[in-house]
Residue, then its C-alpha position, 0 to 999 in steps of 0.5 A: x708622204x703618207x698621203x702621197x703613198x696612199x694616193x699612189x697605192x690607190x692608183x696602182x690598185x686601179x691598174x689591176x682592173x681589166x683593160x679593154x682594147x686599144x684606142x684604135x678600136x674605140x667607137x666613133x660617135x660621129x662628132x655628136x654633142x655631149x653635155x657634161x655637168x660639173x660643180x667646179x668645187x673639187x680641186x684638183x679634179x675640177x675647179x676654177x683657177x684663181x689666176x686665169x679664171x678658167x675651169x681646169x683639173x684632172x676630170x676636165x683633162x680626162x673628159x677632153x681626152x675621152x671626147x677626142x678619142x670617141x669623137x664627140x663634142x663636149x659642152x660643159x655646164x655647172x650645177x650644185x652637187x645636191x642637184x646633180x644626180x637628179x638632174x642627170x637622172x632626169x636627162x638634163x645632162x648627158x654626163x656628170x662628173x665631180x668625184x662622184x662615189x660609186x654607190x648602190x643607192x645612187x645606181x637606182x637613179x643613174x648609171x655609172x661608168x667603170x671607176x676612173x679613180x680610187x680615193x680614201x677619206x681623211x680629216x681636214x682641219x686647221x693647221x694649228x689644230x692640237x685638240x684632236x689628232x684622229x677620228x677617235x679623239x675627235x669623237x671624244x671631243x664633245x665640242x667639235x663640229x663637223x662641216x658636211x654636205x648632206x647626202x655625200x659620202x663624207x656626211x655618212x662617214x662623219x655620222x657612222x664612223x666618227x660620231x654616233x650614227x645619228x644623222x640629226x646629230x647637232x655636231x654636224x653643220x650642213x652646207x650647200x657646197x664642199x667649198x663652203x665647208x672649207x670656208x667654215x673650217x677656215x673661219x672657225x665655224x666648224x672644226x673638221x671637214x671630211x674629204x677624200x685625199x684628192x680634194x683635201x690635198x688640193x686645199x692644203x696645198x693652196x692654204x699656205x699652212x692654214x689647213x692640214x690632213x690628220x689621222x688614218x684613212x677612214x674609208x675607200x671610195x671609187x669615183x665614176x662618171x654618171x649618166x641617165x639610166x640606159x644611156x648609150x654613152x656608158x659603153x663607149x666611155x668605159x672603153x675609153x677609160x680602159x684605153x686611157x689606163x692601158x696606155x698610161x694617160x691616166x698615170x700621166x694625169x695623176x702625176x700632173x694633178x696630184x704630184x706636180x700641180x701646186x694650187x695657187x702657184 
């Protein structure tokens, strides 16, 4: 319940952001094609449904609704997280989405939309973990290993808020995808993975008790879509995000994917 209250409180905080005009006043992009890239490794934001094999999630629903309201045709493609920001910066894709934290250093390469979601980071561990219960006790557990993707918010949180500030600390094991860090956790190759609560809850729900979230939130982050610098899509997408907030559509997606949806069912 602590996690659920935290998520709902975070969503409520976003509701305080300025709201734009109604959907009737949104720009019409004339049916143009827009290529959106994602990773499909971040449930429940975007992932491949193990039953149907289809790519689904919160971000897909939101982007499809944005495309409908702005009148553009969306084409989805996939790439790895470590390639995504540079690929969007280079203009290979029009929009990137994979729960990307809005950060000042990333703004040097890409433009961000307004935030569409706020999340907080937690520690994801195996369900039978008893050796530590929070960031402090994990830091003191000298044999404990962290799994992380280089260059991500969880990596830097692990370095500077959990461990000793050394980015070369051998207690951090690097993986190419977030899914790979979770698999390493399940296999016992690492002892904790730092994740925002949205992805963490998705993995916990699908684990049948094999995983759990522990400790207090380790930080707050806002998610945004990314675009090549100077993209003329930023303003229309921001207007659409504001409209989706104003009419309750984002609230409905939050309920669908964070409260009602059960991974693997």
